C-alpha angles and dihedrals in degrees: 000000000000090000090054091049092049092049091049090050092050092050092048091050092050091046091050091049091048091049092050090049090052091049092051090048092051091051091051096049096080091048092048091049091047090050090051089049092052091049091051092050094050090045092056090046090051094050092050094044092048092051092050094045093049090053093045093048090046089055091049091048089220093164091057094046093049096040095127092053091043090055090053095046093039088222132092115253090226091056091047093052092049091047091053092049091049090053090050091052091049090053091047091050091049091050091048093050093048092046093051102034106028112010091167089073094054094100092052090048089051090054093048094047091047092053093045089050091053093050090047092049091051091050092046092050091050093048092048092048092048091049092048093049092045091050092050090050091048096051098037120047100231126186115260092244093051092047091051090048092055092051088047089056088049090052091053093047090048090053091052091051091047090051091053092059097037121109095253134127117265091247092055091045092050093048095048092045093051092047094051091043093053090046090049092050092050090047091053093047094049094045092046092053091047094045098049099033104028093113092054092045092049091052093050092048093048090052 
C-alpha cells in the first residue's frame, strides 16, 4: 500500500510540474509572437532602407570619391555606412523588444549597450589612427625610425584607450593613464631633440 501511495505521489508531482511548465509556456507565447513581429517589422524596414541607401550612395559615387580611404580600410565606404545603419537597426529592435516584452531588463540593456559602444569607439579610433598614419607614410617617404616612432605613439594611445574600458578601479585607471601619458610625453620630447638636433649632438660627441 505504501508503495502505491509513493508512486501516486511521484506521478502527481510530475504532473504538477508539467502543468506549471505548460502554464509558463502559454504565458510566454504572446511575448514570443510579439518579439517575432517586432523583428519582422525591423527586417522589412532594414531591407527598404538598405535598398534606398544603396541607390543614393551609387548616385553620389561615394566609393569613387573615397577610393584612397577604401584601399586603406579594404572595405567600401558605402558598405561600411550600410553596415553601421544595420547595426543601429538591430540595437533599436533589441531595445523595442526589451521595452515591450521585458521592461525590467531595460537598465541592464542600457549598461550592455553603453559598454559595447565604448569598446566599438575605441576600436574605431584605433583603426582611424592607423589608417591616417598609414596614409601619411604612403604619401610621404618617411624615414624608418620616424615611421616606427609614429606607430609607437599609436601603441601608447591604444594602451590608454584600452585602460579606459578595462574593468579596473578608477584609481588604478588614473595611475596607469598618468604613467603612460608622462612616458609618452618624455618619449616625444627625447625623440624630437634627437630628430631635429642629432647632427649637432653627433658632432659634439665626436669632438
